[in-house]
N, C-alpha and C positions, 0 to 999 in steps of 0.2 A: 624543542619537543613539539611534535605534531599533536594537537588536541582535538582535531576534527574527528567526529564519529563516523564510522563506516556504516552507511545505511543498510548494507546487507547483514551485518552483525546485529545492529539494533532491531531490525525488523524480525529477525529470528527470535530474539529474546522477547519481543513484544507479543508474539503469538501466545505466550503463556498467560497473558492478561485476559484473553478471551474466555468466556464461560460456555462457548458453543462446542458442539461435538467436533466440527471442523473449525479449527482455530486459524483465523486470518489476521494479518497485520499489514499496515502500509506506512511508509515513511516518505516524506517530501524533502527534497534537498535541491540546492542550487549551487552556484560557484562559491558561495560563502559558507556552505555547510547545511546541516540538517535544520529545518525550521518548523516542522510539524510531524505528528505521527498519530496513528489511531489503530484500533482493532475492532473486530466485529463483536456484536452483542445481541442477545436475544431480545426480541420485543414481546409484547403481550400476545401476538399472534404467531410467534416463532419466526417471523420475518423481520428481524431487527435491523439496525443500522449496519451497513457494510463497512469494512475497514477503510476503504478508499473514501467513502462519504465522511466518515469520522475524521480522518486526517485532513481532508480538504476543508471541512467545517471548522477545524481548529486553526487553520493556517492564516498567516498574514496574506490577504488577498492580493497585495501588491507584488508578492514574490511568486505567485503561481505561474504566470506566463513565462514560459521557457524553462520551468523547473523539471525535475525528474521525480517520478513516483516509483518507489521500490516496494514490491509486494511479495509476501511469502505466506504459505499456508502449511498447517500441520493437521494430520488426522491419523486414523489407524493405518491407512495406506498412504503412499505418497500422493500429494495433491498438486495439480497444476494451478498456479495462482494468477493466471491471466485474468484481467478484470471481466466481470460478467457483462454480457452484451446489452442487456436491457437497462441496467441502472448505472453501473460504474463507468463503463467505457464512454457513453455519451457525456457524462459529467466531466471526465478527464479531458475530452476533446473540447467541450464548452469552455473550460477554464484555461485552455491553450497550454496544457502541460506538454512539454516537448518530447520526453522519453518515458517509456514504461519499461521498468526492469522487473522481471518476474521469474519465479522458479518453475521449471517444468516438473513432470511427475518423477523424473529421475534425480531431482535435486540440483540440476545444473541451472545456471543463471542465463537468461536470455534478455536481449534488448529489442524493443519494438518502438518505432517512432510513434509519437502521439499526434502532434500537428505539424 
């Protein structure tokens, strides 16, 4: 029996943990499976921690290089979940995450190289 979690299924269910209007979640995985996850949350100024930051902050740092980050978002309308250019994408590149898997506004999954 295969007990590995599917990052795409897990990230979709983690969106429900967010308290934000636009719910985002991120899951980190490598060849051994899922090793960290996170979701966005409101801060005191409305600009709280992003899902990617939350997941990376919870991760075993030794497993980040070469990993895959899977990101999904939910809102009233479909949401493209590619990492934000100012905060999350530079963090992903700095940590040498190899692949970014994200949902487009139509709900399809896309893969983009990280480093």
